[in-house]
C-alpha positions in Angstrom: 25.3 7.6 -7.5 24.5 4.3 -5.8 23.6 1.6 -8.2 21.1 -0.4 -6.1 18.4 0.3 -3.5 17.7 -2.6 -1.2 14.7 -3.5 0.9 16.1 -4.2 4.4 12.8 -4.9 6.1 9.2 -4.0 6.2 6.1 -3.6 8.5 2.4 -3.6 8.0 -0.9 -3.3 9.8 -4.2 -3.7 8.1 -7.6 -5.4 8.4 -6.2 -9.0 8.2 -3.4 -8.5 10.7 -1.6 -6.2 13.1 1.8 -7.2 11.7 3.3 -9.0 8.8 3.2 -12.5 10.4 -0.6 -12.2 11.1 -1.2 -11.1 7.5 0.6 -14.1 6.2 -1.5 -16.3 8.4 -4.7 -14.7 6.9 -3.5 -15.3 3.4 -2.5 -18.9 4.1 -5.9 -19.7 5.7 -8.0 -17.7 3.2 -9.3 -15.3 5.7 -10.3 -11.9 4.1 -11.0 -9.1 6.5 -14.4 -7.8 5.2 -16.9 -7.1 8.0 -19.5 -4.6 9.2 -18.0 -1.3 10.6 -17.0 -1.4 14.2 -14.9 1.7 14.7 -16.2 4.0 11.9 -19.6 5.5 12.7 -21.7 5.7 9.5 -25.3 5.4 8.4 -23.9 2.9 5.9 -22.7 0.5 8.6 -24.8 -2.4 7.4 -24.8 -1.5 3.8 -21.1 -1.6 2.8 -18.6 -4.1 4.3 -15.2 -2.6 5.1 -11.8 -4.0 6.2 -11.0 -2.2 9.5 -7.9 -2.7 11.6 -9.1 -4.8 14.5 -8.0 -2.4 17.2 -9.4 0.8 18.8 -7.6 4.1 18.8 -7.0 3.5 22.5 -5.3 0.2 21.8 -3.2 1.6 19.0 -2.2 4.5 21.2 -1.1 2.0 23.9 1.1 0.1 21.3 2.7 3.3 20.0 2.8 5.4 23.2 1.2 8.2 21.3 -1.9 10.1 22.5 -5.2 8.4 21.5 -6.6 11.9 20.7 -4.5 12.2 17.5 -5.6 10.8 14.1 -6.0 7.1 13.6 -4.0 7.7 10.4 -1.0 8.6 12.4 -1.4 5.8 14.9 -1.5 3.2 12.1 1.5 4.8 10.5 3.6 4.5 13.7 2.7 0.8 14.2 3.8 -0.2 10.7 6.9 2.1 10.6 8.1 0.8 13.9 7.7 -2.8 12.8 9.6 -2.0 9.6 12.5 -0.5 11.5 12.7 -3.3 14.0 12.7 -5.9 11.3 16.0 -4.6 9.9 18.0 -5.0 13.2 19.8 -1.7 12.4 19.5 -0.5 16.0 19.5 3.1 17.0 17.8 5.1 14.2 19.8 8.3 15.3 23.1 6.9 14.0 22.0 7.0 10.4 20.9 9.6 7.9 17.3 8.7 7.7 14.4 9.9 5.6 10.7 9.3 6.2 8.6 9.4 3.0 5.0 8.7 3.9 1.9 8.8 1.8 -1.7 9.3 2.7 -4.9 10.8 1.2 -7.1 11.7 4.2 -4.7 13.2 6.7 -6.5 13.7 10.0 -9.9 13.8 8.5 -11.3 11.4 11.1 -10.7 13.9 13.9 -12.0 16.8 11.8 -15.3 14.8 11.3 -15.5 14.4 15.1 -14.9 18.2 15.5 -17.7 19.3 13.1 -20.2 16.9 14.5 -20.0 18.8 17.8 -19.3 22.2 16.4 -22.3 22.4 14.0 -24.6 21.6 16.9 -23.0 24.2 19.2 -20.1 26.4 18.0 -18.8 26.7 21.5 -17.9 23.1 21.4 -15.1 21.4 19.6 -11.4 21.9 20.2 -8.5 23.1 18.0 -6.6 19.9 18.9 -9.1 18.0 16.8 -8.3 19.8 13.6 -4.7 20.9 14.0 -3.5 17.7 12.3 -6.1 17.8 9.5 -3.7 18.1 6.5 -1.8 15.1 5.1 1.7 16.4 6.0 0.9 16.8 9.6 0.5 13.0 9.9 4.0 12.4 8.5 5.5 15.0 10.9 3.8 13.4 13.9 5.3 10.0 13.2 8.7 11.3 12.2 8.9 13.3 15.4 7.9 10.2 17.5 10.5 8.1 15.8 13.3 10.7 16.0 13.7 11.1 12.2 15.2 14.4 11.2 17.2 14.2 8.0 14.4 14.3 5.4 10.6 14.2 5.8 8.2 14.2 2.9 4.5 13.5 2.3 3.2 12.1 -1.0 -0.5 12.3 -1.9 -1.3 11.0 -5.4 -4.5 9.1 -4.7 -4.2 5.4 -4.8 -0.6 5.3 -6.2 0.6 7.4 -3.2 2.4 4.6 -1.3 4.2 3.3 -4.4 5.3 6.8 -5.3 6.7 7.2 -1.8 9.0 4.3 -2.5 10.1 5.8 -5.8 10.9 9.1 -4.2 12.7 7.4 -1.3 14.8 5.4 -3.8 15.9 8.6 -5.6 16.9 10.1 -2.3 19.2 7.1 -1.6 20.6 7.0 -5.2 21.5 10.7 -5.0 23.3 10.1 -1.6 21.0 12.5 0.3 20.3 9.9 3.0 21.4 6.3 3.8 18.0 4.9 4.8 14.4 5.8 3.9 11.3 4.4 5.6 8.9 4.6 2.7 5.2 3.6 2.3 1.8 4.9 3.2 -1.0 5.1 5.7 -4.8 5.8 5.7 -7.6 5.4 8.1 -11.2 4.9 7.2 -13.4 8.1 7.3 -16.9 9.0 6.5 -15.5 11.4 3.9 -13.9 8.6 2.1 -16.8 6.2 2.3 -19.4 8.7 1.2 -17.1 9.9 -1.6 -16.7 6.4 -3.1 -20.4 5.7 -2.6 -21.2 8.8 -4.6 -19.0 7.4 -7.4 -21.2 4.2 -7.2 -18.2 1.9 -7.0 -18.6 0.3 -3.6 -19.7 -3.4 -3.5 -22.3 -4.4 -0.9 -20.7 -7.8 -0.7 -17.1 -8.9 -0.4 -15.2 -7.5 -3.4 -14.1 -9.8 -6.2 -11.2 -8.3 -8.1 -10.7 -9.6 -11.7 -13.9 -11.6 -11.5 -16.6 -11.3 -14.2 -19.2 -10.8 -11.5 -17.4 -7.9 -9.7 -19.5 -4.9 -8.8 -17.1 -2.6 -6.9 -14.5 -2.3 -4.2 -14.5 -2.6 -0.4 -12.6 0.2 1.5 -10.0 -0.8 4.0 -7.5 0.9 6.2 -4.0 0.4 7.4 -0.3 1.3 6.9 2.7 -0.4 5.2 6.3 0.6 5.0 9.6 -0.8 3.7 13.0 0.2 4.8 15.1 1.2 1.8 18.9 1.2 2.2 21.9 2.1 0.2 24.5 -0.4 -1.2 26.9 0.5 1.6 24.4 -0.1 4.4 23.1 -3.3 2.8 26.6 -4.6 3.0 26.8 -3.8 6.7 23.6 -5.4 7.9 23.8 -7.0 11.4 24.8 -10.6 11.7 21.8 -12.8 10.8 20.1 -10.1 8.8 20.2 -9.8 5.0 18.1 -7.6 2.7 14.9 -9.1 1.5 15.5 -8.1 -2.1 16.2 -5.1 -4.3 13.9 -2.4 -5.5 15.2 -2.8 -9.1 12.7 -0.8 -11.1 9.9 1.7 -10.9 8.0 4.1 -13.1 5.1 6.5 -13.0 2.9 7.4 -16.0 -0.2 9.5 -16.3 -2.6 9.1 -19.2 -4.8 12.0 -17.8 -7.9 10.3 -19.2 -10.4 11.2 -16.5 -10.5 12.5 -12.9 -11.6 9.2 -11.5 -11.7 6.6 -14.3 -8.9 4.7 -15.9 -8.5 4.8 -19.7 -10.3 1.8 -21.1 -7.2 0.6 -23.0 -5.0 1.0 -19.9 -2.3 3.1 -21.6 -1.1 4.6 -18.3 -1.0 1.2 -16.7 0.9 -0.2 -19.7 3.5 2.6 -19.7 4.1 2.3 -15.9 4.7 -1.5 -16.1 6.8 -1.1 -19.2 8.9 1.7 -17.7 9.5 -0.3 -14.4 10.8 -3.3 -16.3 13.0 -1.2 -18.5 14.6 0.3 -15.4 15.1 -3.2 -14.0 16.7 -4.3 -17.3 14.3 -7.2 -17.7 11.7 -8.5 -20.2 8.0 -9.3 -19.6 8.8 -13.0 -19.5 11.2 -12.4 -16.5 8.3 -11.3 -14.2 7.5 -14.2 -11.8 4.3 -12.7 -10.2 2.2 -9.6 -10.3 0.5 -8.2 -7.2 -2.3 -6.4 -9.1 -3.8 -3.1 -8.3 -7.0 -5.1 -8.7 -9.7 -3.0 -6.9 -12.7 -4.9 -8.2 -14.4 -2.1 -10.1 -15.6 -2.6 -13.6 -13.4 0.0 -15.2 -10.2 -0.5 -13.2 -9.9 -4.2 -13.7 -10.5 -4.0 -17.4 -7.9 -1.3 -17.8 -5.2 -3.1 -15.8 -6.1 -6.5 -17.3 -6.0 -5.1 -20.9 -2.6 -3.5 -20.2 -1.2 -6.8 -18.9 -2.7 -8.7 -21.8 -1.0 -6.3 -24.2 2.4 -6.3 -22.5 2.7 -10.0 -21.5 1.0 -11.9 -24.3 1.2 -14.8 -24.8 2.8 -15.9 -21.6 1.1 -14.4 -18.5 2.7 -14.6 -15.1 0.7 -15.6 -12.0 -1.4 -12.6 -10.9 -3.6 -11.8 -7.9 -5.0 -8.9 -5.9 -4.3 -8.8 -2.2 -7.0 -6.2 -2.0 -9.4 -9.1 -2.1 -8.2 -9.6 1.6 -7.3 -6.1 2.8 -9.8 -4.0 0.9 -8.6 -0.9 -0.9 -6.5 1.1 1.6 -6.1 4.1 -0.7 -2.9 6.0 0.1 -1.6 3.0 2.2 -2.2 0.4 -0.5 1.1 0.9 -2.4 3.0 0.6 0.8 1.2 -2.4 2.1 1.4 -4.2 -1.2 5.1 -3.3 -1.5 5.7 -5.1 1.8 3.8 -8.1 0.6 5.6 -8.1 -2.8 9.1 -7.7 -1.3 8.3 -10.5 1.2 7.0 -12.7 -1.7 10.5 -12.4 -3.3 12.2 -13.3 -0.1 10.0 -16.2 0.8 8.8 -17.5 -2.6 5.1 -16.7 -1.9 2.3 -16.3 -4.4 -0.8 -14.8 -2.8 -4.4 -15.9 -3.5 -7.2 -13.9 -5.1 -10.1 -14.3 -2.7 -13.8 -14.7 -3.8 -12.9 -15.6 -7.4 -15.4 -17.7 -9.4 -15.6 -16.6 -13.0 -12.9 -15.4 -15.4 -13.5 -11.9 -17.0 -14.7 -12.3 -20.5 -12.4 -9.4 -21.7 -9.2 -11.2 -20.6 -7.2 -14.3 -21.6 -6.0 -15.0 -18.1 -7.4 -15.4 -14.6 -5.9 -14.7 -11.1 -4.4 -17.3 -8.8 -6.8 -18.6 -6.2 -4.5 -20.6 -3.8 -1.8 -19.5 -1.4 1.5 -21.2 -2.3 5.1 -21.1 -1.2 8.4 -22.5 -2.3 8.6 -20.6 -5.6 11.8 -19.1 -7.1 10.5 -15.6 -7.7 13.2 -13.6 -9.4 11.1 -10.5 -10.1 7.8 -9.5 -8.6 5.8 -6.5 -9.9 3.4 -4.4 -7.7 0.9 -2.2 -9.4 -0.7 0.9 -7.9 -3.0 3.0 -10.2 -4.8 6.1 -8.9 -7.4 8.7 -9.7 -6.4 11.2 -12.4 -4.6 8.5 -14.3 -1.6 8.5 -11.9 -0.2 5.0 -12.5 2.9 3.5 -10.8 4.6 0.1 -11.0 7.4 -1.3 -8.8 9.7 -4.2 -9.5 11.3 -6.2 -6.6 14.1 -8.5 -7.6 16.0 -11.3 -5.9 19.7 -11.1 -5.6 22.7 -13.1 -4.4 22.4 -11.6 -1.0 18.7 -12.2 -0.5 
């Protein structure tokens, strides 16, 4: 089995940037992406701010050379996956054994909603092409076909931990020598189904979300896609001239406390076990973690659970923490992939991201998030947390190395 799995590159598109560089600029200048809906049509347009990708389907289709009639979820996926592959400098994708492990939660729901709006008015209207890519796996297959990936294609759908679990599965494929390369991460577009569902749970904030703030009242939904390119030891050693891996994916773990269908356990036991397990795989101690990219949704329950688990695991020395969802919103199945890109890049570039909109420390916790963007840090190990519905909790650890 291969000992290490490397991050050779990454790509992202979300509501604060159409690529990684634009996202970094938004963090640096404290520019969260919350705004009124422009592309999603909903009666809640002026009620709940969202973090949309600032491009129409027609624009995205032009970038990807894919039809604008397919799901926005697939278009976003293709943009980020292509950027991830280009960033590695590995050239023709067909010369490698490549896997594509992509997460999402809504599939082609956006097109299904368009179909039923017409069909319910007149059942002679609506076209099969609008619903044929409804299920989650169809999105992955569309993008894999467009990129020429043939060796292994899988879809992960475990709610908000989906993107992180895609990386875990991809790493196992490489360690067991099933492929040499895996493009792993997640994608999700905003849909009325998602917005209405979270509104029913009464966890949407009518203002900009404030993760880990004592005044928080809920989350803002976002959309986007994020992928890293995982490579084996052998391929990491053969990177093109001028290219080196960003870092290693040194540890990961998934734990499920099965507390409730949508709520986290108040004591954060699943969160605790996921973080502890990821560090154990990395062979490190809590004091070795340089920074944590929090799950940090901004809901009452989620932030208490995650914060309590961190307090228990890291006491008395807490690493810097922040939630990039305070900029991107909660991108659901894409969040673990987007935040993996940010976390791996943080290791490479020595970046700690700010927590936007923070004003008051949570009374339940002995620590507060970082509020300023900063660079020049020697980050040896960065943790990224993704905790989903049903208690599905995942943590990843990205580590610096001599090559990075």
